[in-house]
DRENDO-1510 file (C-alpha; in Angstrom, 1 decimal, always signed):
<recs>
REC; n; res; u; v; w
REC; 1; MET; +63.5; +89.5; +111.8 .
REC; 2; ARG; +61.9; +86.9; +109.9 .
REC; 3; LYS; +62.0; +88.4; +106.6 .
REC; 4; ILE; +65.0; +89.6; +104.5 .
REC; 5; PHE; +65.4; +90.9; +100.9 .
REC; 6; THR; +68.1; +89.4; +98.4 .
REC; 7; ALA; +69.3; +90.6; +95.1 .
REC; 8; GLY; +72.4; +89.8; +92.9 .
REC; 9; TYR; +75.3; +91.9; +93.9 .
REC; 10; LEU; +76.3; +93.3; +90.4 .
REC; 11; PHE; +72.5; +94.2; +89.4 .
REC; 12; LEU; +71.2; +95.9; +92.5 .
REC; 13; PRO; +70.2; +98.8; +90.4 .
REC; 14; LEU; +68.3; +96.9; +87.8 .
REC; 15; LEU; +66.6; +94.2; +89.9 .
REC; 16; ARG; +63.8; +94.4; +92.1 .
REC; 17; SER; +64.6; +92.4; +95.5 .
REC; 18; ARG; +62.6; +89.3; +96.2 .
REC; 19; ILE; +61.4; +88.4; +99.6 .
REC; 20; VAL; +62.7; +84.8; +101.0 .
REC; 21; TYR; +62.6; +83.6; +104.3 .
REC; 22; PRO; +65.7; +82.8; +106.2 .
REC; 23; THR; +66.5; +79.0; +107.6 .
REC; 24; ALA; +67.2; +78.5; +111.3 .
REC; 25; ALA; +71.1; +78.7; +110.5 .
REC; 26; PHE; +70.7; +82.0; +109.2 .
REC; 27; ASP; +68.8; +83.2; +112.3 .
REC; 28; ASN; +71.5; +81.7; +114.3 .
REC; 29; LEU; +73.9; +83.8; +112.0 .
REC; 30; LEU; +72.1; +87.1; +112.6 .
REC; 31; ALA; +71.8; +86.7; +116.4 .
REC; 32; ASN; +75.8; +85.7; +116.1 .
REC; 33; LEU; +76.1; +89.3; +114.5 .
REC; 34; GLN; +74.2; +90.9; +117.1 .
REC; 35; GLN; +76.4; +89.7; +119.6 .
REC; 36; GLN; +79.5; +90.7; +117.8 .
REC; 37; LEU; +78.2; +94.2; +117.2 .
REC; 38; PRO; +76.3; +95.4; +120.1 .
REC; 39; ASP; +76.7; +98.9; +119.4 .
REC; 40; VAL; +75.3; +98.4; +115.9 .
REC; 41; LEU; +71.5; +98.8; +116.3 .
REC; 42; PHE; +69.9; +96.9; +113.4 .
REC; 43; THR; +66.5; +95.4; +113.2 .
REC; 44; ASN; +66.3; +94.6; +109.4 .
REC; 45; VAL; +68.6; +93.3; +106.8 .
REC; 46; ALA; +69.3; +92.8; +103.1 .
REC; 47; VAL; +71.6; +90.0; +101.7 .
REC; 48; TYR; +73.6; +90.4; +98.7 .
REC; 49; ILE; +75.5; +87.1; +96.9 .
REC; 50; GLY; +78.5; +87.6; +95.1 .
REC; 51; THR; +79.5; +87.0; +91.4 .
REC; 52; SER; +78.9; +83.2; +91.0 .
REC; 53; GLY; +81.9; +81.3; +89.8 .
REC; 54; SER; +84.3; +83.5; +91.5 .
REC; 55; ALA; +86.7; +82.3; +94.1 .
REC; 56; ASN; +86.2; +85.3; +96.4 .
REC; 57; GLN; +82.5; +84.9; +96.5 .
REC; 58; LYS; +80.8; +86.1; +99.6 .
REC; 59; LEU; +77.9; +87.1; +101.5 .
REC; 60; THR; +77.4; +90.4; +102.2 .
REC; 61; ILE; +74.6; +91.4; +104.6 .
REC; 62; GLN; +73.4; +95.1; +104.6 .
REC; 63; LEU; +72.3; +96.3; +108.3 .
REC; 64; MET; +69.3; +98.6; +108.5 .
REC; 65; ASP; +67.4; +100.2; +111.1 .
REC; 66; HIS; +63.6; +100.3; +112.1 .
REC; 67; ILE; +63.2; +102.8; +109.1 .
REC; 68; ASN; +65.3; +100.5; +106.8 .
REC; 69; ALA; +68.0; +103.2; +106.9 .
REC; 70; VAL; +71.3; +101.6; +106.4 .
REC; 71; VAL; +73.9; +101.4; +109.4 .
REC; 72; GLY; +76.4; +99.2; +108.1 .
REC; 73; PHE; +77.6; +95.9; +106.1 .
REC; 74; VAL; +79.1; +92.8; +106.9 .
REC; 75; LYS; +80.9; +90.6; +104.7 .
REC; 76; ILE; +81.1; +86.9; +105.3 .
REC; 77; ALA; +83.5; +84.5; +103.6 .
REC; 78; ASP; +83.8; +80.7; +104.1 .
REC; 79; LYS; +86.6; +80.0; +101.5 .
REC; 80; SER; +90.4; +80.7; +102.3 .
REC; 81; ILE; +90.8; +83.1; +99.0 .
REC; 82; ALA; +87.6; +85.0; +100.1 .
REC; 83; LYS; +89.0; +85.1; +103.6 .
REC; 84; ALA; +92.2; +86.5; +102.6 .
REC; 85; PHE; +90.6; +89.3; +100.5 .
REC; 86; LEU; +88.7; +90.3; +103.6 .
REC; 87; GLU; +91.8; +90.2; +105.7 .
REC; 88; ASN; +93.2; +92.5; +103.1 .
REC; 89; GLU; +90.5; +94.9; +102.8 .
REC; 90; PHE; +90.7; +95.3; +106.5 .
REC; 91; LYS; +94.4; +95.9; +106.6 .
REC; 92; ALA; +93.8; +98.4; +103.8 .
REC; 93; LEU; +91.0; +100.3; +105.5 .
REC; 94; GLN; +93.2; +100.4; +108.7 .
REC; 95; ARG; +96.1; +101.8; +106.8 .
REC; 96; ILE; +94.2; +104.4; +104.8 .
REC; 97; GLY; +91.9; +105.4; +107.7 .
REC; 98; GLY; +95.1; +106.0; +109.4 .
REC; 99; LEU; +96.2; +108.3; +106.8 .
REC; 100; GLN; +93.1; +110.5; +106.9 .
REC; 101; LEU; +93.3; +111.2; +103.1 .
REC; 102; PRO; +91.5; +114.6; +102.2 .
REC; 103; ASP; +90.0; +113.3; +99.0 .
REC; 104; VAL; +88.8; +109.9; +100.0 .
REC; 105; VAL; +86.0; +109.1; +102.6 .
REC; 106; ILE; +86.2; +105.3; +103.8 .
REC; 107; PRO; +84.1; +103.4; +106.4 .
REC; 108; ARG; +85.1; +105.3; +110.0 .
REC; 109; LYS; +84.5; +101.9; +111.7 .
REC; 110; GLN; +85.6; +98.3; +111.0 .
REC; 111; ARG; +85.9; +95.3; +112.6 .
REC; 112; LEU; +87.2; +91.7; +111.4 .
REC; 113; PHE; +86.0; +88.9; +113.3 .
REC; 114; HIS; +85.2; +85.2; +113.2 .
REC; 115; ILE; +81.9; +83.1; +113.4 .
REC; 116; ASP; +82.5; +79.4; +113.6 .
REC; 117; ASP; +84.5; +78.9; +110.1 .
REC; 118; THR; +83.6; +82.0; +108.7 .
REC; 119; THR; +85.6; +85.4; +108.3 .
REC; 120; CYS; +83.4; +88.4; +108.8 .
REC; 121; LEU; +84.2; +92.1; +108.3 .
REC; 122; TYR; +82.1; +94.9; +109.4 .
REC; 123; GLN; +81.8; +98.6; +108.1 .
REC; 124; ASP; +79.9; +101.3; +108.8 .
REC; 125; ASN; +78.0; +103.0; +106.2 .
REC; 126; SER; +80.2; +105.7; +104.5 .
REC; 127; PHE; +78.0; +106.3; +101.7 .
REC; 128; GLU; +75.4; +108.0; +103.8 .
REC; 129; SER; +74.3; +111.4; +101.8 .
REC; 130; GLY; +76.7; +110.6; +98.8 .
REC; 131; THR; +75.4; +110.8; +95.4 .
REC; 132; ASP; +75.5; +108.4; +92.6 .
REC; 133; CYS; +79.0; +108.4; +90.5 .
REC; 134; GLY; +78.9; +109.0; +86.9 .
REC; 135; TYR; +80.6; +106.6; +84.5 .
REC; 136; ALA; +83.4; +109.5; +83.2 .
REC; 137; ILE; +86.3; +110.7; +85.2 .
REC; 138; ASP; +85.8; +114.2; +87.0 .
REC; 139; GLU; +87.9; +116.3; +89.2 .
REC; 140; ARG; +86.9; +114.4; +92.4 .
REC; 141; ILE; +87.6; +110.8; +90.9 .
REC; 142; SER; +90.8; +112.3; +89.4 .
REC; 143; ASN; +92.2; +113.6; +92.8 .
REC; 144; ALA; +91.1; +110.6; +94.9 .
REC; 145; ALA; +93.0; +108.1; +92.5 .
REC; 146; THR; +96.2; +110.6; +92.6 .
REC; 147; THR; +96.1; +110.9; +96.4 .
REC; 148; ILE; +95.7; +106.8; +96.8 .
REC; 149; ALA; +98.6; +106.7; +94.2 .
REC; 150; ARG; +100.8; +108.6; +96.6 .
REC; 151; GLN; +100.6; +106.6; +99.7 .
REC; 152; THR; +102.9; +103.8; +98.9 .
REC; 153; SER; +105.6; +103.2; +101.6 .
REC; 154; ASP; +106.4; +99.2; +100.9 .
REC; 155; ALA; +110.4; +98.9; +101.1 .
REC; 156; THR; +110.3; +96.4; +98.4 .
REC; 157; SER; +112.9; +97.6; +95.8 .
REC; 158; LEU; +111.4; +98.6; +92.2 .
REC; 159; ASP; +113.5; +95.9; +90.4 .
REC; 160; ASP; +112.2; +93.3; +92.6 .
REC; 161; PHE; +108.5; +94.6; +92.1 .
REC; 162; TYR; +109.1; +94.5; +88.1 .
REC; 163; ALA; +110.7; +91.3; +88.3 .
REC; 164; GLY; +107.9; +89.8; +89.8 .
REC; 165; LYS; +105.2; +91.3; +87.4 .
REC; 166; SER; +107.4; +89.6; +84.6 .
REC; 167; ARG; +107.4; +86.2; +86.1 .
REC; 168; GLN; +103.5; +86.9; +86.7 .
REC; 169; TYR; +102.4; +87.7; +83.2 .
REC; 170; LYS; +105.0; +85.2; +81.4 .
REC; 171; ALA; +102.3; +82.5; +82.8 .
REC; 172; LEU; +99.8; +84.1; +81.5 .
REC; 173; PRO; +97.8; +81.8; +78.6 .
REC; 174; LEU; +98.5; +84.5; +75.8 .
REC; 175; ASP; +100.1; +84.5; +72.2 .
REC; 176; SER; +103.8; +84.7; +72.5 .
REC; 177; GLY; +103.9; +87.9; +70.5 .
REC; 178; ILE; +101.6; +89.8; +73.5 .
REC; 179; ILE; +104.2; +88.0; +76.1 .
REC; 180; ARG; +106.6; +89.6; +74.6 .
REC; 181; ALA; +104.9; +93.0; +74.1 .
REC; 182; LEU; +104.1; +93.0; +78.1 .
REC; 183; GLN; +107.8; +92.3; +78.6 .
REC; 184; GLN; +109.1; +95.3; +76.5 .
REC; 185; ALA; +106.4; +97.2; +78.6 .
REC; 186; ILE; +108.0; +96.2; +82.0 .
REC; 187; ASP; +111.3; +97.2; +80.4 .
REC; 188; GLN; +110.2; +100.5; +79.3 .
REC; 189; LEU; +108.6; +101.5; +82.7 .
REC; 190; SER; +111.7; +99.9; +84.6 .
REC; 191; ALA; +114.3; +101.9; +82.5 .
REC; 192; ALA; +112.2; +105.2; +83.2 .
REC; 193; ASN; +112.1; +104.2; +86.7 .
REC; 194; VAL; +108.2; +104.5; +87.0 .
REC; 195; PRO; +107.3; +104.0; +90.7 .
REC; 196; SER; +104.9; +101.5; +91.8 .
REC; 197; VAL; +101.9; +103.3; +93.7 .
REC; 198; SER; +99.3; +102.3; +95.8 .
REC; 199; VAL; +95.8; +101.1; +94.0 .
REC; 200; HIS; +92.4; +100.4; +95.5 .
REC; 201; GLY; +92.1; +97.9; +92.8 .
REC; 202; ASP; +88.3; +97.9; +92.3 .
REC; 203; PHE; +87.9; +101.3; +91.4 .
REC; 204; VAL; +84.7; +101.1; +89.7 .
REC; 205; PRO; +81.5; +103.6; +89.6 .
REC; 206; TYR; +79.4; +101.3; +91.9 .
REC; 207; ASN; +82.1; +101.4; +94.6 .
REC; 208; ILE; +82.1; +105.0; +94.6 .
REC; 209; LYS; +79.6; +107.8; +96.0 .
REC; 210; LEU; +80.4; +111.6; +95.3 .
REC; 211; LYS; +80.6; +113.7; +98.5 .
REC; 212; PRO; +81.4; +117.3; +99.0 .
REC; 213; GLY; +85.3; +118.0; +98.5 .
REC; 214; GLY; +86.1; +114.1; +97.5 .
REC; 215; ILE; +84.6; +110.6; +97.2 .
REC; 216; ALA; +83.4; +107.9; +99.4 .
REC; 217; LEU; +85.0; +104.6; +98.5 .
REC; 218; ILE; +84.4; +100.9; +99.4 .
REC; 219; ASP; +85.6; +97.4; +98.5 .
REC; 220; TRP; +89.1; +97.5; +99.4 .
REC; 221; GLU; +89.4; +93.7; +99.0 .
REC; 222; PHE; +91.9; +94.1; +96.0 .
REC; 223; TYR; +94.1; +97.1; +97.4 .
REC; 224; GLN; +97.6; +96.9; +96.7 .
REC; 225; GLU; +100.5; +99.0; +98.3 .
REC; 226; ARG; +102.6; +98.0; +95.1 .
REC; 227; GLY; +100.6; +98.2; +91.8 .
REC; 228; PHE; +100.9; +100.1; +88.5 .
REC; 229; PRO; +100.3; +103.8; +88.0 .
REC; 230; LEU; +97.2; +104.3; +86.4 .
REC; 231; TYR; +95.3; +101.2; +87.5 .
REC; 232; ASP; +92.7; +102.8; +89.3 .
REC; 233; LEU; +91.5; +105.4; +86.8 .
REC; 234; PHE; +92.1; +102.7; +83.8 .
REC; 235; THR; +89.6; +100.5; +85.8 .
REC; 236; PHE; +87.1; +103.3; +86.1 .
REC; 237; VAL; +87.0; +103.8; +82.5 .
REC; 238; TYR; +87.6; +100.2; +81.2 .
REC; 239; GLN; +85.3; +98.2; +83.6 .
REC; 240; GLY; +82.6; +100.8; +83.8 .
REC; 241; GLY; +82.8; +101.1; +79.9 .
REC; 242; VAL; +82.6; +97.5; +79.1 .
REC; 243; HIS; +80.2; +96.1; +81.9 .
REC; 244; ILE; +78.0; +99.2; +82.3 .
REC; 245; LEU; +78.0; +100.8; +79.0 .
REC; 246; ASN; +78.4; +97.9; +76.7 .
REC; 247; GLN; +81.4; +99.7; +74.9 .
REC; 248; GLN; +83.8; +98.1; +72.9 .
REC; 249; PRO; +87.5; +97.6; +74.4 .
REC; 250; ALA; +89.2; +99.6; +71.3 .
REC; 251; ALA; +86.6; +102.5; +71.5 .
REC; 252; LEU; +87.5; +102.7; +75.4 .
REC; 253; ILE; +91.3; +102.5; +74.7 .
REC; 254; ASN; +91.2; +105.3; +72.0 .
REC; 255; ASP; +89.1; +107.3; +74.6 .
REC; 256; ILE; +91.7; +106.7; +77.3 .
REC; 257; ARG; +94.5; +107.9; +74.9 .
REC; 258; ASP; +92.9; +110.8; +73.5 .
REC; 259; PRO; +94.3; +113.9; +75.2 .
REC; 260; HIS; +91.3; +116.0; +74.1 .
REC; 261; SER; +88.6; +113.4; +75.5 .
REC; 262; ALA; +86.9; +114.1; +78.8 .
REC; 263; ASN; +88.6; +110.9; +80.2 .
REC; 264; GLY; +91.6; +111.5; +78.3 .
REC; 265; ARG; +92.5; +114.9; +79.8 .
REC; 266; TYR; +92.2; +113.6; +83.3 .
REC; 267; ILE; +94.5; +110.4; +82.4 .
REC; 268; GLN; +96.8; +113.1; +81.2 .
REC; 269; GLN; +96.8; +115.4; +84.3 .
REC; 270; TYR; +97.1; +112.1; +86.6 .
REC; 271; LEU; +100.6; +111.2; +84.5 .
REC; 272; LYS; +101.6; +114.8; +84.9 .
REC; 273; GLU; +100.9; +115.0; +88.7 .
REC; 274; LEU; +102.9; +111.6; +89.5 .
REC; 275; THR; +105.7; +113.1; +86.9 .
REC; 276; ILE; +105.5; +110.1; +84.5 .
REC; 277; ASP; +106.0; +110.7; +80.9 .
REC; 278; SER; +103.0; +110.7; +78.9 .
REC; 279; ALA; +104.9; +108.5; +76.1 .
REC; 280; LEU; +104.8; +105.7; +78.5 .
REC; 281; LEU; +100.8; +105.7; +78.2 .
REC; 282; LYS; +100.7; +102.7; +76.1 .
REC; 283; PRO; +102.8; +100.4; +78.1 .
REC; 284; LEU; +101.0; +101.2; +81.0 .
REC; 285; LEU; +97.7; +100.4; +79.5 .
REC; 286; MET; +99.2; +97.2; +78.2 .
REC; 287; LEU; +100.4; +96.1; +82.0 .
REC; 288; CYS; +96.9; +97.6; +83.3 .
REC; 289; LEU; +95.2; +95.1; +81.0 .
REC; 290; ALA; +97.8; +92.2; +81.9 .
REC; 291; GLU; +96.9; +93.1; +85.7 .
REC; 292; GLY; +92.9; +92.7; +85.3 .
REC; 293; LEU; +93.4; +89.7; +82.9 .
REC; 294; TRP; +95.8; +87.9; +85.6 .
REC; 295; MET; +93.3; +88.8; +88.3 .
REC; 296; TYR; +90.2; +87.7; +86.3 .
REC; 297; LEU; +91.5; +84.2; +85.5 .
REC; 298; SER; +92.7; +83.8; +89.0 .
REC; 299; LEU; +89.5; +84.5; +90.6 .
REC; 300; ARG; +86.8; +83.0; +88.0 .
REC; 301; SER; +86.5; +79.3; +87.6 .
REC; 302; ASP; +84.5; +79.9; +84.5 .
REC; 303; ALA; +87.0; +82.5; +83.0 .
REC; 304; ASP; +87.8; +82.2; +79.4 .
REC; 305; PRO; +91.4; +83.3; +78.7 .
REC; 306; VAL; +90.7; +84.3; +74.9 .
REC; 307; ASN; +87.3; +85.4; +74.9 .
REC; 308; ASN; +87.2; +88.4; +77.4 .
REC; 309; HIS; +87.6; +92.2; +77.4 .
REC; 310; PHE; +91.3; +92.2; +78.7 .
REC; 311; THR; +92.4; +90.1; +75.9 .
REC; 312; ALA; +90.7; +92.0; +73.4 .
REC; 313; GLY; +92.5; +95.2; +74.8 .
REC; 314; LEU; +95.9; +93.6; +74.8 .
REC; 315; LEU; +95.2; +92.6; +70.9 .
REC; 316; VAL; +94.3; +95.9; +70.1 .
REC; 317; LEU; +97.4; +97.6; +71.5 .
REC; 318; ASN; +99.7; +94.9; +70.1 .
REC; 319; ASN; +98.2; +94.9; +66.7 .
REC; 320; GLU; +99.6; +98.5; +66.4 .
REC; 321; ASN; +103.2; +97.1; +66.8 .
</recs>
């Protein structure tokens, strides 16, 4: 196994892989993986490096058999934040897998282990036989997001949940007017007893494959048992629209809020199924944007608190006041 393939993680569909030759240290790593995963028969690998500048950057090794069919993946982290996210993903997979959700397919086999000072998470290939996901919500996407949202079981009180988010967002480097608007949004949801829900946290098209009756979903690193309703569907439309379709924040927000658009109809259906008043859509969007901004600033060493699509979206909504 002297030859491996590498590519930038976010651009796998766009860039051709390039061939490199591994070091002795990498050969040792592969030997350790084979010892840790004796029942996973792999002979070839592809290596993907996460987004540069990210505090949760990791190495992902795609394991392939002799005909290059993917048999599984191993994520490897050597920094504390990245290790914590892998541990969170493992716990999420254990919990969600135990629930056997009808609309969501996740890796059937997972294993968390350590090699020297790294944390490693193995998952089998749940994407097998799936088809590529589009960039607009459909019935399977909507059903899966709703199913995940209904799995909350954390005992933390709703008052404590909203108080924690209030403290978190007050620390964001935003204009005081936006900070006030975020607090008003929190107060509106709290007064209406809008529940916190389970969220995947990175519910974007490249983490999804369509399968009969539902979706296959990977990358549960950002899973939260207590998050904002709508966060997953919002992330699907907003992140995909900005990063993949090159759409502007104002256009995406208008699309989400339009009950006659394809995405907007599913957004309204989601709110109805979770018994959330559609009049609360705007404050929900404000808080979804704030949550995305908080995560972006927390993870990226090169993050710009002013010139980013989360802040741009908050400005669009706040300027309506």
